[in-house]
C-alpha positions as CSV (number, residue, x, y, z in Angstrom):
1,Y,-2.3,1.8,-3.2
2,E,-2.4,5.4,-1.8
3,K,-5.5,7.4,-2.8
4,G,-4.4,10.7,-4.4
5,S,-0.9,9.5,-5.3
6,V,0.3,9.8,-8.9
7,D,-0.1,6.0,-9.2
8,W,-3.7,6.2,-8.0
9,Q,-4.5,9.0,-10.5
10,E,-3.0,6.9,-13.3
11,M,-5.1,3.9,-12.3
12,E,-8.2,6.0,-12.3
13,K,-7.3,7.2,-15.8
14,A,-7.0,3.6,-17.0
15,L,-10.3,2.7,-15.3
16,A,-12.1,5.5,-17.1
17,Y,-10.5,4.6,-20.4
18,G,-11.4,1.0,-20.1
19,A,-15.1,1.8,-19.5
20,G,-15.2,4.6,-22.1
21,I,-16.2,7.3,-19.7
22,S,-14.6,10.6,-18.7
23,Q,-12.3,10.6,-15.7
24,E,-13.8,13.9,-14.5
25,G,-17.4,12.4,-14.7
26,M,-16.6,9.2,-13.0
27,N,-17.5,7.8,-9.5
28,V,-14.9,5.4,-8.1
29,Y,-16.5,3.0,-5.6
30,W,-13.6,0.6,-5.2
31,L,-10.0,0.4,-6.3
32,G,-7.9,-2.3,-5.0
33,N,-5.4,-5.1,-5.6
34,G,-6.2,-7.4,-8.5
35,G,-4.3,-10.4,-7.1
36,S,-0.7,-9.4,-7.8
37,P,1.5,-6.3,-7.4
38,D,1.0,-5.3,-11.0
39,T,-2.8,-5.7,-11.3
40,A,-5.7,-3.8,-9.8
41,V,-9.5,-3.8,-10.1
42,G,-12.0,-1.0,-9.8
43,T,-15.7,-0.6,-9.6
44,I,-16.8,2.6,-11.3
45,S,-19.8,4.4,-12.8
46,P,-20.4,7.6,-14.7
47,S,-21.5,10.5,-12.5
48,D,-25.2,9.9,-13.4
49,N,-24.9,6.3,-12.1
50,S,-26.6,5.1,-15.3
51,S,-24.4,2.0,-15.3
52,T,-21.7,0.3,-13.3
53,Y,-18.5,-1.3,-14.4
54,R,-15.8,-3.5,-13.0
55,V,-12.5,-2.7,-14.8
56,Y,-9.4,-4.8,-14.5
57,I,-6.1,-3.1,-15.1
58,Q,-2.5,-4.2,-15.3
59,W,0.8,-2.4,-15.1
60,V,2.8,-2.5,-18.3
61,D,6.5,-1.5,-18.0
62,G,7.2,1.6,-20.0
63,E,3.5,2.2,-20.8
64,G,1.7,2.5,-17.4
65,W,-1.7,1.1,-16.3
66,K,-3.7,-0.6,-19.1
67,P,-7.3,-2.0,-19.0
68,T,-7.4,-5.7,-19.6
69,K,-11.0,-6.7,-18.9
70,L,-14.4,-4.9,-18.6
71,E,-17.5,-6.2,-16.9
72,K,-20.8,-4.3,-17.0
73,L,-22.5,-5.0,-13.6
74,Q,-26.2,-5.5,-13.0
75,T,-25.9,-4.0,-9.5
76,N,-23.3,-1.9,-7.8
77,E,-22.5,-3.9,-4.7
78,K,-19.9,-1.3,-3.8
79,N,-22.6,1.4,-3.5
80,Q,-25.3,-0.3,-1.6
81,G,-23.8,-0.7,1.8
82,F,-22.7,-4.1,2.9
83,C,-25.4,-6.7,2.6
84,V,-25.4,-10.5,2.8
85,P,-28.0,-12.3,0.6
86,G,-30.9,-13.5,2.7
87,F,-30.6,-10.9,5.4
88,P,-33.2,-8.2,5.6
89,R,-32.3,-4.6,4.6
90,V,-33.4,-1.3,5.8
91,G,-31.9,1.5,3.7
92,N,-28.2,0.9,3.4
93,S,-28.1,-1.3,6.5
94,A,-28.3,-5.1,6.7
95,F,-29.5,-6.8,9.9
96,L,-26.9,-9.5,10.6
97,H,-27.0,-12.2,13.2
98,G,-23.8,-13.6,14.8
99,R,-20.4,-12.1,15.5
100,I,-18.5,-10.1,12.9
101,N,-14.8,-10.6,12.7
102,R,-12.8,-8.0,10.8
103,R,-9.2,-8.5,9.6
104,K,-7.2,-6.0,7.5
105,S,-5.7,-7.5,4.4
106,S,-3.5,-6.1,1.7
107,D,-6.4,-5.3,-0.5
108,G,-9.0,-4.1,2.0
109,I,-11.0,-5.5,4.9
110,L,-12.1,-9.1,5.0
111,I,-15.4,-9.5,7.0
112,R,-16.3,-13.0,8.2
113,F,-19.5,-14.0,10.0
114,D,-19.5,-16.6,12.7
């Protein structure tokens, strides 16, 4: 997906609708592939960060992007920097031991620790 494209804007609109918040007052932390070409998933919150949602959307021919599932998250893992459970944190940084391997995938970057 290309950020800023018409498709991206329509996906953001579906995310906001699915969570019941305004698109103008929404923070988008993640928007990526949902496992198939016609599905996507986003992590969003209202601009005051009072809650965080994971919204699943699906493309419906002749209708556009439609929300299919909503999860209210306890924590926003997409807004806390990358952290692995069990590793100490300082601010938004995690101290990691070992080598980090990064590989670009179709829906983002996969990070593996060796």
